[in-house]
NULOTI-46935 format. One line per 4 residues: number of its first residue (from 1); their letters; for each residue x, y, z of N, C-alpha, C, CB. Coordinates in steps of 0.05 Angstrom, whole numbers, plus 5000, padded with zeros to 4 digits. Last residue first. Glycine has a CB too. Example, Ala and Ser with C-alpha at 12.3 -4.5 7.8 and 13.67 -1.06 7.14 Angstrom:
<pts>
2> sa> 5257,4955,5142,5273,4979,5143,5258,5001,5157,5282,4988,5114; 5264,4886,5156,5246,4910,5156,5264,4934,5156,5226,4911,5181
</pts>
This chain:
<pts>
268> ydvr> 1123,8750,1116,1126,8735,1083,1100,8737,1072,1136,8700,1082; 1175,8768,1162,1149,8789,1145,1148,8767,1113,1166,8836,1136; 1220,8741,1197,1212,8746,1178,1178,8758,1171,1220,8724,1169; 1275,8718,1254,1239,8725,1240,1242,8740,1212,1216,8752,1263
264> tnge> 1321,8670,1271,1313,8688,1248,1281,8689,1249,1324,8675,1218; 1377,8634,1283,1355,8653,1298,1342,8672,1274,1371,8674,1323; 1416,8586,1313,1408,8603,1301,1379,8616,1305,1412,8593,1280; 1463,8559,1343,1440,8593,1359,1429,8600,1340,1455,8626,1372
260> tvsi> 1495,8534,1304,1484,8537,1322,1473,8564,1332,1498,8526,1334; 1525,8493,1247,1509,8520,1249,1490,8512,1276,1489,8527,1216; 1585,8463,1223,1564,8460,1255,1551,8492,1249,1590,8457,1297; 1605,8425,1175,1602,8447,1187,1577,8448,1201,1605,8466,1170
256> ggad> 1598,8369,1168,1614,8380,1177,1622,8408,1186,1624,8373,1168; 1550,8366,1124,1572,8360,1116,1591,8371,1128,1573,8363,1095; 1518,8399,1178,1512,8401,1146,1548,8398,1136,1494,8437,1135; 1483,8411,1238,1504,8407,1222,1504,8395,1193,1517,8393,1236
252> ftff> 1441,8462,1261,1438,8443,1242,1468,8434,1238,1423,8455,1217; 1382,8492,1294,1412,8486,1300,1416,8463,1273,1417,8471,1339; 1342,8552,1306,1356,8527,1293,1376,8526,1291,1352,8521,1272; 1285,8585,1306,1308,8585,1322,1312,8554,1307,1306,8590,1360
248> irin> 1231,8632,1282,1244,8610,1277,1271,8608,1296,1248,8609,1248; 1178,8674,1274,1194,8664,1283,1209,8636,1285,1189,8671,1296; 1134,8703,1222,1146,8676,1236,1170,8684,1250,1154,8652,1214; 1078,8729,1201,1099,8733,1208,1102,8714,1229,1103,8758,1213
244> gttt> 1027,8746,1173,1046,8733,1153,1079,8738,1168,1042,8751,1118; 0982,8747,1191,0995,8771,1181,1024,8764,1166,0998,8791,1207; 0965,8695,1185,0945,8711,1180,0958,8742,1164,0929,8715,1209; 0994,8660,1204,0996,8657,1174,0974,8685,1163,0984,8620,1164
240> dnfn> 1047,8662,1249,1026,8682,1242,1014,8679,1218,1036,8707,1243; 1075,8626,1289,1072,8633,1261,1045,8638,1257,1081,8611,1241; 1133,8622,1343,1114,8629,1328,1117,8629,1299,1107,8652,1337; 1181,8584,1332,1166,8592,1359,1139,8607,1357,1185,8610,1376
236> vsil> 1204,8525,1314,1181,8551,1305,1169,8561,1328,1155,8543,1286; 1260,8495,1313,1236,8503,1336,1221,8520,1317,1246,8521,1369; 1293,8455,1276,1283,8473,1269,1262,8471,1298,1274,8471,1238; 1351,8414,1288,1328,8416,1296,1321,8441,1295,1325,8405,1317
232> gtda> 1398,8356,1252,1388,8388,1273,1364,8401,1279,1398,8411,1262; 1438,8331,1201,1422,8331,1228,1417,8359,1235,1437,8316,1253; 1459,8346,1154,1453,8316,1161,1432,8312,1185,1480,8303,1170; 1427,8404,1107,1432,8392,1133,1433,8359,1132,1409,8402,1152
228> lttv> 1468,8405,1040,1444,8403,1058,1453,8397,1096,1425,8374,1043; 1509,8449,1024,1513,8426,1041,1491,8426,1053,1536,8426,1059; 1536,8480,0958,1515,8493,0983,1514,8458,0998,1473,8510,0968; 1593,8531,0948,1582,8504,0947,1561,8501,0972,1607,8483,0949
224> gdvt> 1605,8593,0947,1591,8566,0928,1585,8546,0930,1599,8557,0914; 1629,8592,0993,1640,8598,0971,1634,8585,0951,1661,8598,0973; 1582,8556,1026,1594,8569,1031,1610,8575,1000,1605,8559,1055; 1508,8550,1041,1523,8554,1024,1554,8566,1037,1507,8572,1005
220> isag> 1472,8506,1082,1485,8530,1090,1507,8532,1065,1498,8528,1121; 1403,8488,1103,1427,8484,1084,1441,8514,1092,1419,8479,1045; 1340,8443,1119,1364,8470,1123,1382,8467,1101,1385,8469,1153; 1276,8431,1123,1303,8433,1112,1326,8458,1125,1297,8437,1080
216> fgtr> 1210,8405,1123,1221,8420,1135,1260,8408,1129,1205,8419,1166; 1175,8373,1084,1169,8396,1093,1187,8415,1109,1150,8392,1106; 1200,8316,1121,1181,8324,1098,1177,8353,1103,1150,8306,1097; 1261,8326,1149,1237,8317,1151,1214,8326,1125,1229,8325,1179
212> pisy> 1333,8328,1178,1310,8332,1156,1287,8309,1154,1325,8334,1127; 1317,8351,1241,1308,8353,1203,1335,8330,1198,1315,8396,1180; 1258,8357,1284,1281,8349,1282,1277,8349,1243,1287,8319,1302; 1221,8412,1312,1215,8391,1286,1254,8390,1285,1191,8410,1247
208> ngal> 1176,8439,1355,1202,8429,1351,1202,8413,1336,1215,8421,1370; 1124,8493,1354,1128,8468,1356,1167,8463,1351,1106,8455,1331; 1073,8523,1319,1095,8526,1339,1101,8499,1347,1088,8544,1363; 1061,8496,1253,1048,8511,1271,1074,8502,1297,1012,8501,1275
204> advp> 1073,8524,1190,1079,8512,1210,1067,8507,1241,1096,8521,1211; 1045,8535,1135,1030,8535,1164,1031,8519,1188,1007,8531,1160; 1087,8526,1104,1083,8554,1103,1059,8566,1132,1069,8559,1067; 1138,8486,1129,1115,8487,1121,1105,8518,1125,1100,8466,1136
200> veik> 1215,8513,1119,1187,8506,1141,1164,8505,1116,1177,8539,1169; 1281,8519,1109,1249,8518,1095,1231,8500,1114,1249,8501,1061; 1329,8563,1104,1313,8551,1127,1288,8550,1110,1310,8569,1156; 1402,8572,1092,1366,8576,1080,1354,8558,1098,1356,8564,1043
196> ilka> 1456,8619,1090,1441,8599,1105,1403,8594,1093,1445,8612,1139; 1514,8632,1059,1486,8640,1054,1480,8616,1074,1473,8641,1019; 1569,8676,1071,1554,8645,1078,1527,8659,1071,1556,8628,1116; 1591,8725,1052,1612,8703,1048,1597,8672,1049,1635,8707,1074
192> gdsg> 1552,8755,1056,1566,8767,1034,1582,8747,1024,1580,8790,1039; 1513,8738,1095,1531,8761,1106,1549,8768,1076,1553,8749,1137; 1442,8725,1079,1470,8714,1073,1483,8742,1084,1479,8704,1035; 1386,8680,1086,1405,8706,1099,1432,8698,1083,1410,8705,1141
188> qiil> 1314,8662,1070,1341,8658,1066,1365,8684,1073,1341,8650,1037; 1271,8620,1080,1276,8643,1081,1305,8638,1080,1263,8657,1100; 1210,8594,1053,1232,8595,1042,1252,8621,1052,1225,8594,1015; 1147,8555,1061,1160,8586,1061,1195,8586,1066,1144,8605,1091
184> tsgd> 1112,8517,1029,1135,8522,1030,1141,8544,1038,1145,8517,1012; 1066,8512,0981,1065,8507,1005,1081,8507,1027,1059,8493,1004; 1092,8542,0934,1079,8529,0940,1059,8529,0971,1093,8514,0934; 1139,8585,0966,1138,8559,0941,1118,8541,0943,1164,8539,0940
180> vesi> 1142,8640,0992,1128,8629,0991,1123,8607,0967,1117,8645,0995; 1211,8679,1020,1190,8676,0996,1165,8650,1000,1210,8668,0968; 1252,8720,1041,1231,8712,1053,1211,8699,1019,1218,8742,1074; 1318,8745,1045,1305,8745,1041,1282,8719,1040,1314,8755,1029
176> vasa> 1361,8793,1088,1341,8765,1087,1325,8765,1068,1323,8760,1110; 1422,8809,1092,1404,8813,1075,1393,8787,1077,1412,8822,1048; 1463,8808,1132,1463,8828,1114,1435,8833,1103,1481,8821,1092; 1464,8768,1178,1458,8767,1150,1452,8797,1150,1432,8744,1139
172> gfsa> 1515,8742,1216,1493,8758,1220,1490,8770,1195,1495,8777,1242; 1556,8700,1252,1537,8700,1234,1516,8714,1228,1530,8685,1235; 1613,8683,1294,1577,8697,1298,1587,8701,1263,1567,8737,1327; 1635,8624,1292,1647,8648,1284,1620,8658,1280,1669,8649,1259
168> gdvt> 1632,8560,1309,1643,8574,1326,1642,8607,1316,1671,8563,1331; 1614,8548,1261,1629,8534,1263,1650,8556,1286,1637,8524,1233; 1568,8604,1257,1579,8577,1240,1605,8572,1248,1580,8580,1209; 1510,8619,1292,1541,8607,1299,1545,8591,1282,1546,8592,1325
164> aimt> 1467,8681,1270,1472,8646,1276,1507,8648,1289,1469,8622,1237; 1410,8710,1252,1429,8708,1260,1438,8680,1262,1430,8721,1277; 1366,8749,1209,1375,8721,1218,1401,8727,1224,1372,8696,1196; 1308,8792,1197,1338,8790,1212,1346,8753,1210,1336,8806,1254
160> ddsf> 1264,8839,1182,1278,8813,1177,1304,8815,1184,1278,8804,1149; 1224,8881,1217,1247,8875,1203,1259,8844,1206,1267,8894,1212; 1181,8883,1244,1185,8905,1226,1197,8900,1207,1197,8924,1235; 1126,8840,1268,1158,8839,1263,1159,8864,1242,1172,8805,1249
156> ipig> 1086,8833,1319,1090,8846,1289,1120,8851,1289,1073,8878,1284; 1063,8775,1340,1072,8793,1342,1073,8809,1316,1092,8788,1354; 0984,8787,1337,1012,8790,1346,1024,8770,1333,1017,8789,1376; 0927,8809,1329,0954,8810,1310,0973,8813,1325,0957,8829,1289
152> gign> 0888,8760,1353,0893,8783,1332,0922,8783,1327,0885,8813,1342; 0868,8708,1379,0893,8726,1394,0897,8754,1376,0927,8706,1394; 0806,8709,1394,0827,8698,1382,0846,8718,1389,0824,8690,1354; 0749,8680,1420,0758,8710,1414,0776,8717,1398,0766,8723,1434
148> lfnv> 0766,8640,1448,0741,8634,1430,0744,8665,1416,0707,8626,1449; 0791,8637,1496,0804,8631,1471,0787,8631,1448,0816,8607,1473; 0793,8666,1557,0772,8659,1540,0789,8658,1514,0748,8680,1540; 0814,8653,1620,0820,8662,1592,0809,8655,1575,0840,8659,1584
144> efff> 0810,8638,1675,0788,8636,1653,0791,8654,1632,0760,8640,1665; 0871,8659,1694,0838,8652,1708,0820,8648,1685,0823,8679,1728; 0941,8633,1699,0927,8650,1681,0889,8633,1698,0939,8642,1636; 0999,8652,1733,0964,8634,1734,0958,8654,1714,0939,8635,1770
140> gkqv> 1067,8643,1764,1045,8653,1736,1021,8638,1746,1055,8641,1697; 1112,8632,1792,1092,8645,1805,1069,8653,1785,1103,8668,1820; 1159,8663,1745,1149,8644,1761,1126,8651,1775,1165,8637,1777; 1208,8668,1697,1185,8674,1701,1170,8654,1728,1173,8672,1672
136> vvsl> 1265,8697,1684,1248,8671,1702,1228,8677,1711,1258,8660,1725; 1313,8701,1629,1286,8707,1643,1275,8679,1658,1262,8719,1619; 1380,8700,1624,1358,8695,1619,1337,8704,1635,1358,8675,1615; 1448,8706,1584,1422,8723,1602,1397,8704,1594,1415,8761,1588
132> tdse> 1482,8686,1555,1486,8676,1583,1469,8697,1605,1522,8675,1591; 1471,8645,1504,1457,8662,1525,1464,8657,1553,1430,8660,1523; 1469,8592,1480,1493,8600,1495,1484,8625,1511,1518,8605,1474; 1417,8582,1457,1428,8567,1474,1449,8575,1489,1433,8547,1464
128> srkg> 1377,8649,1463,1388,8623,1450,1409,8617,1469,1398,8626,1420; 1346,8675,1499,1349,8682,1472,1359,8661,1450,1367,8702,1474; 1315,8637,1546,1337,8645,1543,1330,8654,1509,1362,8621,1553; 1265,8624,1608,1271,8626,1580,1296,8642,1565,1249,8637,1570
124> nfrf> 1234,8582,1654,1265,8598,1646,1261,8607,1618,1295,8575,1647; 1168,8583,1683,1189,8574,1660,1220,8591,1665,1173,8584,1626; 1104,8569,1700,1127,8572,1703,1150,8567,1689,1127,8565,1717; 1034,8571,1714,1053,8562,1693,1083,8575,1711,1045,8576,1657
120> sgtl> 0963,8548,1716,0988,8557,1729,1012,8557,1713,0993,8541,1751; 0895,8556,1695,0927,8542,1705,0942,8556,1720,0946,8535,1685; 0838,8553,1654,0846,8568,1687,0872,8552,1687,0821,8560,1721; 0798,8578,1595,0819,8551,1606,0826,8569,1639,0858,8545,1577
116> wgcs> 0741,8572,1555,0762,8586,1576,0777,8558,1591,0743,8608,1604; 0693,8562,1529,0714,8576,1517,0739,8587,1536,0702,8598,1502; 0647,8532,1548,0645,8565,1540,0669,8571,1539,0630,8585,1560; 0663,8481,1519,0638,8489,1511,0642,8519,1516,0614,8475,1527
112> lcrd> 0711,8479,1560,0714,8483,1525,0682,8484,1521,0733,8452,1504; 0732,8503,1615,0704,8498,1606,0708,8498,1574,0681,8522,1618; 0787,8480,1671,0773,8489,1644,0739,8484,1639,0788,8472,1620; 0830,8476,1705,0807,8481,1711,0796,8496,1675,0807,8502,1742
108> tiei> 0890,8475,1705,0877,8456,1733,0843,8467,1725,0894,8471,1776; 0942,8459,1661,0912,8463,1663,0895,8452,1693,0900,8447,1637; 1007,8476,1672,0991,8467,1684,0962,8476,1682,0999,8467,1705; 1074,8486,1649,1045,8503,1648,1023,8476,1652,1040,8524,1610
104> kgdg> 1139,8488,1661,1117,8477,1653,1091,8494,1663,1118,8449,1663; 1214,8490,1636,1187,8494,1653,1165,8476,1662,1175,8510,1643; 1266,8515,1599,1253,8498,1616,1225,8509,1628,1271,8492,1637; 1304,8535,1531,1289,8535,1565,1281,8509,1576,1258,8554,1567
100> fpat> 1311,8521,1477,1338,8522,1503,1331,8534,1533,1366,8545,1493; 1287,8522,1442,1286,8498,1452,1296,8506,1483,1302,8476,1434; 1229,8545,1477,1228,8531,1459,1264,8536,1441,1198,8540,1443; 1231,8585,1513,1227,8556,1523,1243,8537,1491,1183,8547,1531
96> tyid> 1249,8653,1514,1237,8629,1494,1245,8606,1509,1250,8628,1460; 1254,8719,1501,1268,8693,1513,1246,8675,1518,1284,8699,1542; 1266,8770,1467,1255,8750,1467,1260,8726,1478,1252,8749,1452; 1268,8839,1463,1282,8818,1465,1258,8797,1472,1305,8822,1486
92> gapg> 1240,8888,1457,1237,8872,1441,1249,8844,1440,1241,8885,1424; 1239,8917,1506,1260,8928,1485,1263,8911,1460,1290,8930,1498; 1206,8897,1541,1200,8928,1531,1218,8931,1503,1212,8954,1556; 1208,8828,1520,1215,8854,1542,1206,8884,1525,1256,8854,1551
88> eysa> 1174,8776,1526,1189,8790,1506,1186,8821,1519,1176,8786,1474; 1178,8699,1534,1171,8728,1548,1185,8750,1530,1184,8730,1582; 1140,8636,1521,1166,8661,1518,1148,8690,1531,1180,8668,1474; 1135,8570,1522,1132,8597,1532,1149,8617,1525,1133,8598,1556
84> ssvs> 1104,8511,1493,1125,8524,1495,1121,8550,1512,1134,8529,1469; 1093,8434,1480,1084,8461,1486,1107,8483,1491,1067,8459,1509; 1126,8398,1453,1106,8409,1439,1103,8437,1444,1084,8396,1444; 1195,8392,1479,1173,8394,1487,1158,8407,1468,1173,8404,1509
80> sggl> 1253,8379,1467,1227,8367,1448,1200,8375,1454,1225,8337,1449; 1271,8443,1512,1274,8410,1502,1262,8411,1472,1253,8383,1526; 1213,8460,1542,1238,8473,1534,1239,8435,1516,1267,8489,1567; 1155,8442,1588,1171,8459,1571,1200,8455,1563,1170,8483,1581
76> pysg> 1099,8396,1601,1129,8406,1603,1139,8428,1585,1147,8385,1597; 1044,8405,1630,1053,8408,1603,1086,8416,1608,1033,8431,1586; 0989,8374,1671,1021,8387,1666,1028,8384,1634,1047,8367,1685; 0924,8372,1667,0943,8368,1670,0968,8379,1664,0940,8354,1666
72> lqgk> 0863,8376,1618,0867,8382,1656,0903,8364,1650,0831,8356,1689; 0877,8390,1551,0860,8368,1590,0875,8388,1601,0871,8323,1605; 0884,8420,1511,0868,8433,1532,0858,8412,1557,0842,8446,1517; 0947,8419,1493,0922,8413,1485,0901,8422,1510,0920,8381,1477
68> einl> 0998,8440,1489,0988,8426,1471,0961,8413,1461,1000,8413,1474; 1000,8520,1491,0993,8495,1504,0987,8473,1483,0967,8500,1523; 1040,8570,1494,1030,8555,1473,1028,8523,1492,1052,8558,1443; 1037,8633,1521,1031,8604,1524,1023,8588,1505,1015,8601,1540
64> tikq> 1073,8695,1522,1065,8680,1504,1069,8652,1513,1078,8686,1480; 1073,8760,1556,1076,8726,1559,1059,8722,1549,1076,8709,1583; 1106,8823,1544,1083,8800,1533,1096,8777,1539,1074,8800,1498; 1107,8896,1553,1120,8868,1557,1097,8847,1550,1131,8865,1589
60> gqsi> 1091,8947,1545,1110,8937,1526,1122,8905,1539,1136,8963,1523; 1048,8944,1586,1065,8956,1589,1093,8958,1571,1067,8949,1609; 1025,8872,1576,1032,8904,1596,1048,8918,1597,1034,8906,1619; 0985,8815,1556,1006,8833,1546,1003,8860,1572,0998,8845,1509
56> gqlt> 0985,8747,1549,0983,8766,1565,1001,8787,1559,0986,8758,1590; 0964,8688,1518,0979,8712,1517,0965,8739,1540,0979,8721,1481; 0949,8626,1489,0945,8644,1513,0969,8665,1518,0940,8626,1540; 0927,8580,1450,0956,8602,1449,0944,8624,1464,0968,8616,1415
52> fsgd> 0936,8512,1437,0917,8532,1451,0943,8556,1455,0902,8518,1486; 0910,8454,1396,0927,8467,1411,0918,8497,1423,0951,8468,1394; 0882,8431,1352,0876,8430,1385,0890,8436,1400,0871,8409,1396; 0901,8454,1300,0911,8423,1315,0905,8421,1338,0939,8417,1317
48> dnqt> 0885,8506,1297,0872,8487,1283,0878,8452,1290,0881,8495,1254; 0879,8530,1369,0897,8526,1337,0874,8507,1316,0935,8502,1342; 0846,8581,1404,0851,8549,1397,0851,8549,1368,0827,8528,1409; 0871,8638,1429,0857,8629,1408,0860,8597,1414,0867,8641,1380
44> grid> 0872,8693,1475,0873,8665,1475,0858,8665,1445,0858,8649,1504; 0899,8756,1515,0886,8738,1489,0889,8715,1489,0894,8744,1463; 0887,8819,1555,0894,8780,1559,0873,8771,1534,0880,8761,1598; 0917,8869,1582,0905,8859,1557,0918,8828,1550,0912,8881,1533
40> lakf> 0959,8871,1630,0923,8890,1613,0909,8882,1599,0922,8914,1595; 0981,8826,1668,0970,8831,1646,0942,8853,1644,0965,8805,1636; 1029,8842,1714,0995,8835,1713,0993,8845,1688,0972,8849,1737; 1085,8821,1745,1071,8822,1726,1044,8824,1724,1077,8808,1716
36> fisd> 1132,8839,1797,1099,8830,1794,1103,8843,1761,1069,8849,1821; 1195,8808,1790,1180,8837,1787,1147,8827,1788,1189,8856,1753; 1229,8768,1792,1220,8779,1822,1207,8802,1806,1247,8789,1850; 1231,8753,1740,1249,8763,1748,1247,8781,1766,1260,8769,1733
32> vesq> 1169,8762,1742,1185,8768,1725,1215,8769,1731,1177,8788,1718; 1110,8739,1766,1132,8747,1768,1154,8746,1746,1138,8737,1787; 1043,8739,1737,1057,8729,1746,1084,8744,1755,1056,8713,1732; 0978,8732,1705,0996,8750,1718,1017,8731,1732,0981,8768,1739
28> fgps> 0913,8743,1684,0932,8734,1677,0959,8745,1695,0931,8738,1651; 0845,8730,1689,0868,8747,1697,0893,8733,1691,0868,8754,1727; 0776,8754,1661,0796,8735,1663,0820,8745,1675,0800,8725,1638; 0753,8764,1734,0762,8746,1706,0754,8768,1685,0743,8711,1701
24> ndel> 0742,8795,1778,0754,8797,1759,0759,8784,1735,0769,8800,1768; 0715,8754,1809,0700,8776,1801,0710,8790,1782,0695,8792,1819; 0757,8723,1828,0736,8709,1815,0721,8735,1795,0714,8693,1841; 0791,8761,1857,0805,8750,1836,0781,8739,1813,0825,8727,1849
20> tecs> 0752,8772,1897,0762,8798,1879,0771,8782,1850,0794,8816,1896; 0748,8727,1930,0727,8730,1915,0735,8757,1895,0701,8734,1936; 0799,8722,1949,0793,8706,1927,0768,8715,1907,0788,8679,1938; 0801,8769,1980,0813,8768,1962,0810,8746,1937,0832,8769,1973
16> afai> 0754,8749,2019,0749,8773,2004,0770,8777,1979,0750,8797,2024; 0789,8709,2043,0770,8707,2031,0756,8721,2008,0760,8707,2046; 0827,8743,2063,0836,8723,2047,0821,8718,2031,0841,8702,2057; 0797,8777,2104,0815,8788,2075,0815,8765,2061,0849,8799,2078
12> vvaf> 0781,8735,2136,0763,8742,2122,0768,8768,2101,0744,8743,2139; 0822,8717,2160,0812,8704,2144,0793,8715,2118,0801,8688,2159; 0839,8758,2181,0860,8758,2161,0843,8734,2146,0896,8751,2173; 0806,8763,2225,0801,8789,2200,0820,8782,2181,0806,8824,2210
8> llli> 0808,8719,2258,0788,8725,2239,0790,8750,2220,0764,8728,2253; 0855,8745,2280,0856,8714,2258,0834,8712,2242,0855,8683,2273; 0843,8776,2312,0863,8785,2286,0866,8759,2265,0900,8794,2300; 0810,8756,2347,0797,8777,2327,0817,8781,2302,0792,8808,2343
4> irkm> 0845,8726,2374,0829,8710,2354,0813,8731,2338,0809,8686,2368; 0877,8762,2391,0897,8741,2373,0875,8738,2352,0908,8708,2389; 0840,8783,2437,0855,8799,2416,0862,8784,2388,0881,8807,2429; 0840,8728,2457,0816,8746,2447,0826,8761,2420,0806,8770,2471
</pts>
């Protein structure tokens, strides 16, 4: 009899916990490297291309989910996937699945007319392709996150930066310049000896883009000689056209010159 009473008590507690979750919607939480993360600030928006961006923020940490569309189902992360996820730690380091990580976002419930999405997520994020450090985000879920109110001002970058690896040697730009020429955003980073230029549409959406292609391009200048990219990948991690903030990962080959682990973020 005692065991039966304890079992009934456990069932009541479990049921009460489910009720609490629903009563406190929206919700956004996960484990980050086995440490519990619960968002205190939850934001969402539907983008012009029909994709969705959901975000959970808490104590200097930030998890961002970019979901290709609002249909029920699974959305793979990493590689050439359109959907992506990222984690930003208190020190500002950003670990992303685009294109170096992997994982999955799943939409399990939705109300597009009401303006909310419910689902789960897990992912492994890296800062760069060869980075030995990574972050493991698992057991994540978002519950009735509203996407009608907009994301607001995220993220805010105060310093323009560009780093990469050129033929195996580290490249760190001492000067980074960004400008908008018509519909194209041009970002140039120079370390004094070399100059890397990245071009994307000023309204480029988060996603992976093989180059060369219309609106996207890259080149490197060494000893005054500029060589255009033959092949490569430009990954737009985030682009806020309202505040003019963008983060891009890139890798490309140009006339035998190998540029890998490229990473730039600018205010434009």
